[in-house]
DONU-469318 format. One record per residue (C-alpha): residue in three letters; z negated, x, y. Coordinates in steps of 0.02 Angstrom, whole numbers, plus 50000, padded with zeros to 5 digits. Layout:
ALAZXY
...
! end
This chain:
MET495274856548434
ARG496194871848497
LYS495274888048455
THR496314900048559
ARG495664900748738
ILE496844899048886
ILE496634909349046
ALA497534903549203
THR497724914549357
LEU497464905249521
GLY498584906149673
PRO499474895249801
ALA500154883649665
THR498454879849589
ASP497004883649705
SER496744866149779
PRO495274855749713
ASP496454842849638
ARG497474856049546
LEU495904864849484
ALA495274848449411
ALA496974845049330
LEU497004862449252
MET495264859849178
GLU495764843149105
ALA497364850849035
GLY496314863548940
VAL496054879449043
ASN494524888748980
VAL494444903149104
PHE495094905149282
ARG495704922349336
LEU495594928549516
ASN496834942649547
MET496054953849679
SER497714962449712
HIS498124947249818
ALA496464938549851
ARG495404938750010
HIS493524937050001
ASP493474920750097
TRP494744913349975
VAL493704919249826
ARG492134911049894
GLN493034894649923
VAL493944893849757
VAL492394898449656
ALA491424884449743
ASP492854872349708
ILE492944877349523
ARG491084874849499
SER491064858349593
ALA492514851249492
ALA491744857649330
ARG490054849549363
LEU490874832749399
ARG491774833449231
GLY490424841249124
ILE491534856249090
LEU491034874649088
PRO492534885749127
GLY492304904449144
ILE492834914349298
LEU493624931649283
MET493834943449431
ASP495264955749402
THR495114971449509
GLN496664978649590
GLY496304996149529
PRO496955012649596
SER498795008149612
ILE500125019049692
ARG501295009449807
THR502775013249918
GLY502605011550106
ASP503334998550223
VAL505204998850252
PRO506124989050388
ALA507354982050260
ALA507614983850073
ILE508445000450028
SER509944999249911
LEU510055013549787
SER511365019149662
PRO511255030949512
GLY511425049249562
GLU510755047049739
ARG509325057749804
PHE507765048649861
TYR506185055749941
PHE504375049849933
THR503365057550074
VAL501495061150077
ARG500265067050209
GLY501405062050352
GLY502905071650284
THR504645067750348
ILE506185062650249
PRO507535076250254
ALA508955071750371
GLY510355061850292
PHE509335055650143
LYS508445039550098
GLY506575038450067
THR504905030650105
SER503065035350109
VAL501775032049972
ASN499935027449990
TYR499315041749879
ASP499195058849961
ASP499035068649797
LEU500635061849720
ALA501575078149748
SER500215088449662
ASP500035076749512
VAL501875076149461
HIS503115089549408
ALA504985091649396
GLY505645081949248
ASP504345067949256
THR504965050049264
LEU504475038849410
VAL504645020049387
VAL504655007949534
ASP504314989249545
ASN503714985849367
GLY505204994349287
GLU506574987849401
MET507075005449453
LYS506905022449371
MET506995039749449
ARG506875057549386
ILE505805069649486
LEU506825084949536
SER505595094749642
THR503985093549742
THR503285101049901
PRO501605097949986
GLU502475084650092
PHE503695075649978
VAL504335072049803
GLU506215073449779
CYS506965061549651
GLU508635057249573
VAL508975038549557
LEU509355033749377
THR509585014849390
GLU510375004249525
GLY509204993449625
SER508444988449790
LEU506774995449849
GLY505684985049965
SER503984987450046
ARG502374990949950
ARG503204991849779
HIS502134997449633
ILE502455014849561
ASN502155019749379
LEU502135037549315
PRO502285036649125
GLY501345050749040
VAL500635057549203
ARG498755057549227
VAL498465055149412
SER496865060249503
LEU496475042849568
PRO494675036649548
ALA494235022949423
LEU493655011849567
THR494345011949744
GLU493285006949893
LYS494164990149890
ASP493724988049707
ARG491894991749741
SER491854978949881
ASP492684966049768
VAL491464969749625
ALA489994967349744
LEU490704950249788
GLY490894945949603
LEU489074950649572
GLU488504940349722
LEU489444925149657
LYS488844928249478
LEU490574928249403
ASP490674929149214
TYR491934943149187
ILE492564957949288
ALA494174966149230
LEU494464984549263
SER496274989249295
PHE497115005349237
VAL495695010649122
ARG495985028349057
ASP494445032048952
PRO492655025848919
VAL492005034949073
ASP492955022549182
ILE492015008149098
ALA490365017049127
THR490835019349311
LEU491045000649332
ARG489474996449235
ALA488485008149348
CYS488884996149492
PHE487814982649409
HIS485974982549455
PRO484914983649296
ASP483894968449348
GLY485344958749424
HIS486824948849362
GLN487744957249218
PRO489534951149200
LEU490524956149046
ILE491784970149073
VAL493594967249023
ALA494534983648995
LYS496384981749035
ILE497474992348922
GLU499004995649027
HIS499555013649009
GLN499745027548880
PHE498085035948918
ALA497155019848877
VAL498125018448714
ASP497695036448671
HIS495825033048700
PHE495835015148643
ASP494555015848504
ALA493245023648618
ILE493665011448760
ALA493474996548643
GLN491755002548592
GLU491185003748773
ALA491964987848845
ASP491424969848814
VAL493184962548807
ILE494924970148790
MET496504964148878
VAL498234969248817
ALA499004969948991
ARG500824970648940
GLY501574971649115
ASP501174989549158
LEU500964994048974
GLY502774989548943
VAL503285001349083
GLU502125015649036
CYS502545015548850
PRO504225014748759
TYR504654996148750
GLU504954996748562
GLU503155002548539
LEU502404987848634
PRO502304975448488
ILE501534988948379
ILE500254993348512
GLN499814975048536
ARG499574972348350
ARG498524987948331
ILE497394983048477
VAL497144965148415
LYS496814971248239
TYR495544984448292
CYS494644972248406
GLN494414960148262
ARG493824974348153
ILE492394978448273
GLY492094960748336
ARG492744963448512
PRO493554948548602
VAL495374951948646
ILE496584944148770
VAL498494945048760
ALA499224944148936
THR500774945049047
HIS502514937549037
MET502024924748906
LEU502964910448990
GLU503794920149131
SER505354909249137
MET504264894049174
ILE503904900849347
THR505524891849390
ASN506034882349233
PRO505174866849161
LEU505324872948981
PRO505004889948898
THR506314900548813
ARG506324901448623
ALA505794919648635
GLU504284914948742
ILE503774901548617
THR503834914548479
ASP502864927048585
VAL501444914748617
ALA501474909448435
ASN501334927648380
ALA499784930648485
VAL499004914848415
PHE499484919648237
GLU498654936648264
GLN497114926348312
ALA496844933948483
ASP495364926048571
ALA496364921348725
ILE498114920648797
MET498404922248984
LEU499574915649118
SER499894925349279
GLY501354921049395
GLU501644905149295
THR500094897349372
THR499934906849536
VAL501634903449614
GLY502564894249476
ARG503344877049495
HIS502614870049333
PRO500824876349311
LEU500184861049217
ALA501694861149102
CYS501304879349060
ILE499564874549003
GLU500264860248899
VAL501544871848818
MET500224884748773
ASP499054871348708
THR500414863548600
ILE500994880148527
ALA499224886048494
GLN498684870248405
ARG500224870348293
ILE500104888648246
GLU498234887548213
ARG498574873948085
SER499804885347994
GLY498574899647966
GLY498364916848041
ALA498454935548011
ASN496614936147960
TYR496304953648026
HIS494464948848034
GLU494364950747846
GLU494234969547877
ALA492784967447999
GLU491464980847999
LEU489744973747958
THR488464985848029
LEU487004973948062
PRO486044962647941
ARG486274948348065
GLN488164950248055
LYS488104948447866
LEU487024932947881
VAL488194924948007
LYS489694929147896
SER488814919947754
ALA488594904947868
VAL490444905147913
ILE490924906347730
LEU489774891547695
ALA490604881547836
ASP492324885947767
ASN491854880447591
LEU491094864147655
GLU492524861447777
ALA491104858247899
THR491434847848053
ALA490544860648161
ILE489524876548169
ILE488074874748291
ALA487334890948357
PHE485774891848463
THR485764907748562
ARG484724917748686
SER485934932148711
GLY487614925648650
GLN487544936348493
LEU487594922548361
PRO489134913548430
ARG490004930248458
PHE489724935048277
ALA490244917848216
SER491844918348320
ALA492244935848257
PHE492324929348078
ARG493634916448129
PRO493034900348043
LYS494514891647961
THR494214874148028
SER492484872848105
PRO492324873748295
ILE490794883148357
TYR489624874648480
ALA488504887448565
PHE486924879948639
CYS486074890348771
ASP484904886448915
THR485834893949063
GLU487564892049139
SER487584910949165
LEU487564914048977
ALA488724899348943
GLY490054906749058
LYS490054922948959
LEU490514913448800
THR492044904648869
LEU493274918148810
LEU492714917848628
ARG493954910448506
GLY493384893548442
VAL491774893348544
THR491254879148660
PRO489674883548759
ILE488474869448800
VAL486954870848912
LEU485394862948838
PRO483884867748946
SER482464876648855
CYS483394876648689
SER483184895448669
ASN481304893648681
ASP481234880548543
PRO482884880148447
GLU482104871248298
GLY481464857448410
SER483134856248499
ILE484194852548345
ASP484094833748363
GLY484514835048547
ALA486034845748507
LEU486634833948372
ASN486424819148489
ARG487394828148624
LEU488854831648507
GLU488824814148435
SER488854806248608
ARG490414816448648
GLY491254810748488
LEU491264828448418
ILE490264824248261
LYS489754808148175
THR488484802448046
GLY488864809647875
ASP489764825247938
SER489334842447867
VAL488664853948002
VAL488064871947982
ILE486694876448106
LEU486234894248155
VAL484464895848224
PRO483754913048267
HIS481984916848214
ALA480784920848354
THR480404939148377
SER478564943048357
HIS477634955348466
ASP477434968048327
ARG479094967348236
GLN480944963748256
VAL481504950348133
GLU483334952848087
SER483684935848010
ILE484284918548054
LYS483994901247982
MET485414890747916
ARG485324872047896
VAL486604859747832
VAL486434842447907
! end
């Protein structure tokens, strides 16, 4: 079984009920909804379709809502503007006008001129064009074009090394998050995270007694890299969002940043996703490039929890082939071994040490499975963090809400078994029967079972039971 989880972003190429079902059967573990392009009525419909198709097939995919974040974009232009190196170009703010005889457009961020300074670099359209800022006034930013290109409407602007005054959550983001809470989505990703305060801002939107999705912190610019350790401690999941990150940071640093993030996440037991441009050529081509194969293989070798597809499955011509390619690469690389960064994991809780012992036992037995009964998701998270060599982890819980929050964990398959958290000891036979009926285990197999002790009213018992069947 493939341990690395696959995330597929939904769009026009994949949002029909038939395509959703095909993606599940091909091996998608989590569906991503990109709120930069999604309307609320579409989200409601596609979430209902995902859950309907999943119930019919006995599958439990996770659903991740990805917020747009506080992006800076160019204004509308009647036609694409052709630009050549050395030309002057003006970005206007607060209703400013472009000086006569020059090219320019507006931007959607009024404080742009006060946030930047002469000498800063301005990057447009995900790195397609670069400009150097020459001067600013309250009404415009004057730039020199550095690379030839064509500028269209509503193009994304990056400002490497510049800390802008945008809020962590826009009003649109807050409205989208409220929808995600209403629909009880499993994960909410926060775009353009700068520091742990941004994570706390999003978490404050969750009602203490309401649905609590897991927060995915997207690392996509230099400020997030600078504060990464603190961000990783505050967030529930980390995403290496290499699109904007590759624009914000020197490109030669990107592989080093990715490796450092994946390594640190495994050290502290934080799930990590590697995302963006993994199979970009397959948006139009039926097969990946050799470089893309190596890129996917590298993320799997580093033992990231999940790898993600974006344009490949939103507008691409071959979305199912992309899943098959990722699945094939992941399974082959997993058989060849991994980087084993988890061997440096910090063990701060007695329960972590006990779970590590269980994983070591499973490795020594070459156990067919690790079965974890869980009330909070802690046991399967710990077990996944120690990266069992061969044993898949089956996490039994009594609600779909908890099961959905386990879908990103490497090697973990969540299974809903009603009332199992109230009586895990009494549910062992039911769990074994469930796995045997699915052909996942058979009589005579070695299985390591993690069963949490009940917590008494007068003490907290930090231990688990292990059984070998």
